[in-house]
C-alpha positions in Angstrom: -0.2 0.3 -0.1 2.6 2.3 1.0 4.8 1.5 -2.1 1.2 2.0 -4.6 0.6 5.8 -2.9 4.4 6.9 -3.3 4.1 5.6 -7.2 1.2 7.1 -7.6 2.3 10.6 -5.9 5.6 10.5 -8.5 3.3 9.6 -11.2 1.1 12.8 -10.9 3.7 15.5 -10.1 5.4 14.2 -13.1 2.1 14.7 -15.2 2.0 18.1 -13.7 6.2 18.9 -14.6 5.4 17.9 -18.2 2.3 20.3 -18.6 4.7 23.2 -17.0 6.6 23.0 -20.2 3.4 23.5 -22.3 2.6 26.4 -20.0 3.5 29.4 -19.3 4.0 30.5 -15.5 1.8 33.2 -14.7 3.6 33.6 -11.3 7.7 34.2 -10.7 10.1 31.4 -9.1 10.0 32.5 -5.6 11.3 30.8 -2.1 9.3 30.7 0.7 9.9 29.5 4.6 7.1 27.8 6.6 7.0 27.1 10.5 5.2 25.2 11.8 3.8 22.5 14.8 2.0 18.8 14.5 -0.1 16.6 16.7 -0.1 12.9 15.2 -2.6 10.3 16.3 -1.1 6.4 15.4 -2.9 4.8 12.2 -1.8 0.9 12.7 -0.8 -0.8 15.9 1.8 -3.5 15.8 3.0 -6.0 19.0 6.0 -4.6 20.9 9.5 -6.1 21.0 10.6 -8.2 24.3 11.6 -5.6 26.8 14.3 -7.0 30.0 13.5 -10.2 28.9 9.5 -9.7 28.9 7.2 -10.4 26.5 4.7 -6.9 25.4 1.8 -8.4 27.8 -0.1 -7.2 30.4 -0.1 -10.2 32.8 -1.5 -10.7 36.4 -0.9 -13.1 38.6 -2.2 -14.1 41.8 -1.5 -16.7 45.1 1.2 -17.2 47.1 4.3 -19.6 46.3 3.0 -22.9 44.7 -0.5 -21.4 43.6 1.3 -18.1 42.3 -0.7 -18.5 39.0 -0.8 -16.0 36.0 -4.9 -15.6 36.3 -4.9 -13.1 32.9 -2.7 -12.1 30.2 -3.3 -9.1 27.5 -1.4 -8.8 24.1 0.3 -5.2 24.6 -0.1 -3.5 20.8 1.0 0.2 19.9 3.1 2.6 17.5 5.2 5.4 18.6 3.3 7.4 15.9 1.4 9.3 18.9 3.3 12.5 19.8 4.0 16.2 18.6 6.6 17.6 15.8 7.9 20.6 15.6 10.0 21.3 12.5 10.8 24.7 10.0 10.5 24.1 6.2 12.2 25.3 3.5 10.4 25.5 -0.1 10.8 26.7 -4.0 8.4 27.4 -6.6 9.0 26.6 -10.2 5.8 28.0 -11.8 2.4 28.4 -10.6 2.2 24.7 -10.2 4.8 23.2 -8.8 7.3 22.8 -6.4 9.4 21.1 -3.9 10.6 21.2 -0.2 12.7 20.8 2.2 11.6 20.4 6.2 13.7 19.5 9.2 11.8 18.1 12.2 11.7 17.2 15.8 9.4 14.9 17.0 8.6 13.6 20.3 6.5 10.4 20.5 3.8 9.8 23.6 4.9 7.3 26.0 4.3 3.8 25.5 3.7 1.2 27.9 5.4 -1.9 26.1 4.9 -4.5 29.4 3.4 -4.9 32.8 3.7 -7.5 35.4 1.2 -7.7 38.7 2.2 -9.9 41.7 4.8 -12.3 39.9 6.5 -14.3 42.1 10.2 -13.7 41.2 12.0 -15.9 44.0 11.8 -17.9 47.0 14.3 -19.3 49.8 13.0 -22.4 51.4 15.9 -21.6 54.2 14.8 -17.9 55.5 11.1 -18.5 53.8 11.1 -15.4 52.3 9.3 -15.0 48.8 9.9 -11.8 46.9 6.7 -10.8 44.5 7.8 -8.2 41.4 5.6 -5.6 39.9 6.5 -4.2 36.6 6.2 -1.8 33.9 8.0 -0.7 30.8 7.6 2.6 28.6 9.0 3.3 25.9 9.2 7.1 23.7 10.8 7.7 20.8 12.7 11.4 20.1 13.9 11.9 17.0 15.1 14.8 13.6 14.1 13.9 10.7 15.0 15.4 6.8 11.5 14.6 4.4 12.3 16.3 1.1 9.1 16.6 -0.7 7.7 17.7 -3.8 4.0 20.2 -3.6 1.8 20.3 -6.8 -0.7 23.4 -5.8 -4.1 23.4 -7.3 -4.6 27.1 -7.7 -5.7 30.2 -5.3 -9.5 31.5 -5.2 -10.2 34.1 -2.5 -6.8 33.7 0.0 -7.0 29.9 0.2 -4.7 28.2 -2.1 -4.5 24.4 -1.8 -1.9 21.8 -2.6 -1.0 18.0 -2.3 2.6 17.2 -1.4 4.6 13.8 -1.0 8.0 12.8 -0.2 10.3 10.5 2.1 11.3 10.7 5.4 15.0 10.7 6.6 15.5 10.2 10.1 19.0 11.9 11.1 19.4 11.4 14.7 16.4 9.6 17.3 16.7 7.1 20.5 13.7 4.9 22.1 13.7 5.5 25.8 12.9 2.7 27.8 12.2 3.6 31.0 11.5 0.6 33.2 9.8 0.7 37.2 10.1 -2.8 39.3 9.0 -2.9 42.8 10.3 -6.4 44.4 8.5 -6.7 47.7 9.4 -9.5 50.2 7.3 -11.8 52.5 7.8 -14.0 55.4 4.2 -15.3 55.3 1.7 -12.7 55.5 4.3 -10.3 56.6 6.3 -7.8 54.4 10.0 -7.7 55.5 11.5 -5.8 52.3 10.8 -3.5 49.5 13.1 -2.5 46.7 12.2 -0.3 43.9 14.3 -0.4 40.8 14.5 1.9 38.2 16.3 1.5 35.3 16.4 3.7 31.7 17.5 1.8 28.3 18.2 3.9 25.0 18.3 1.9 22.0 19.4 3.4 18.8 18.2 2.2 15.2 19.8 1.2 12.3 18.9 3.5 8.9 15.5 3.6 7.4 14.0 5.7 5.2 9.7 6.3 5.6 7.3 7.9 3.2 5.0 11.0 3.8 2.4 12.5 2.1 -0.3 15.6 2.7 -2.8 17.6 1.5 -3.0 21.2 2.6 -3.7 25.1 2.1 -2.4 28.0 3.1 -4.5 31.2 3.3 -3.2 34.6 2.9 -2.7 37.1 5.5 -0.5 39.9 4.4 1.7 40.5 0.9 4.8 37.8 2.4 2.8 36.3 5.3 0.2 33.2 5.1 -1.9 31.1 7.3 -1.5 27.0 6.2 -2.8 24.3 7.5 -1.9 20.2 6.8 -3.2 16.9 7.0 -0.2 14.3 6.8 0.0 10.8 6.5 3.3 9.5 7.2 4.4 5.4 8.3 7.5 4.2 8.4 9.3 1.4 10.7 12.8 0.6 12.6 14.6 -1.2 14.4 17.1 -1.6 16.9 20.9 -1.2 16.3 22.3 -1.0 20.2 21.1 -0.7 23.5 22.4 0.5 26.3 21.3 1.0 30.2 22.3 4.6 31.4 20.3 4.6 34.6 19.7 1.7 37.1 19.2 2.5 40.7 17.5 1.2 43.9 15.3 3.1 46.1 16.9 6.5 44.8 20.3 4.8 44.7 22.8 4.8 42.1 23.5 0.9 41.4 25.3 1.6 38.0 28.4 2.9 39.1 29.4 1.3 42.4 31.5 -1.3 43.0 29.1 -3.5 44.8 26.6 -3.9 42.1 27.3 -6.8 39.1 26.8 -4.4 36.3 30.0 -2.7 37.4 32.5 -4.0 34.8 30.2 -6.3 32.8 29.6 -4.9 29.5 27.0 -7.7 28.7 24.7 -6.2 31.2 24.3 -2.7 30.1 25.0 -3.6 26.0 23.4 -5.0 23.5 24.0 -5.4 20.2 21.0 -6.4 18.2 21.2 -9.0 15.3 19.3 -10.8 12.7 19.7 -14.2 13.5 21.3 -15.8 17.3 23.9 -18.9 16.7 26.3 -20.7 19.0 28.8 -18.2 18.0 26.9 -15.5 19.2 27.3 -13.8 22.8 24.1 -15.7 24.0 23.1 -17.9 26.9 20.4 -19.6 25.1 22.6 -20.2 21.8 26.3 -20.4 22.8 27.3 -23.3 24.6 30.0 -21.4 26.3 27.8 -19.0 27.8 27.8 -15.4 27.8 31.2 -12.7 27.5 30.7 -11.0 30.3 33.2 -8.7 28.5 31.2 -7.8 25.4 27.4 -6.8 24.4 25.1 -9.5 24.8 23.5 -10.2 21.2 19.9 -10.3 21.1 17.4 -10.2 18.1 16.8 -7.3 16.6 13.1 -5.8 16.7 11.2 -3.3 14.8 8.6 -0.6 16.1 6.2 1.5 13.8 6.3 5.2 13.4 3.1 5.6 11.6 0.1 8.4 12.4 -2.1 10.7 10.9 -1.5 14.3 11.6 -2.7 18.1 11.6 0.0 20.7 11.0 -0.9 24.3 11.9 1.9 27.4 11.3 3.3 30.4 9.3 4.6 30.6 5.7 6.7 33.6 4.8 7.2 33.6 1.2 10.3 36.1 -0.5 
């Protein structure tokens, strides 16, 4: 579907370009600049990837010790296509009907729950009879800068309004997926609570290069000789997959444990770094497939996962024409 829309847009713009060669432009060539802000809603939901060894589910457990059983499970799906974007655009108009644009944008998605577990038995010590239960919630957020070149077709001006359409591509130049995880460990002896630990971690996932698609329908309204207001309804669609992941924060009860000598994570690259790969085998640095175990001095190898950033958004802003 995405490829068909892209090819259709190129075909339309190519037809307009050909038409311009037989038509004298009644408007001179000109530059223009736009400044705008957008809000997007997600248009497609997919299953989130595994987070910290937890499947993308909302799990609820009940009971104690041998009776601690899963009583409900809900698959968590979604997209990081919902959020706010701000951007600046430079455009060049070749003629009355045809132009090109280059936009530079900053996008911040809404936070999305990626995995959640309630009241799961994490460990039991038969010597001390201490049973520890965990509540787990992981939330992700994407922040990214991108460039978006596009071809613009102007549809004609009437009563100050000038509608237009455009198609283009999205080229992310920098971005991360931040995953913030809260774990609550509660220990009991019988029915009595004896300890509680609140653990917090932040993982930063860096993506591989990717390319997306966008299409928009908009209109401008002339406010003055050079100033116009504009509004655009934009659809965009692309997916990204992870290249690497690093744990940048790890605390217990508010105390830093990532950079202290008493924590197992110190000096263990495998505990804090992940290298995403397309497949795992006996040579991978992964406990499940490597018979020699994990080399703690190297990043852990894990299967690469994908997240979607598809959305339909409304952009409002101002346009200045030279």
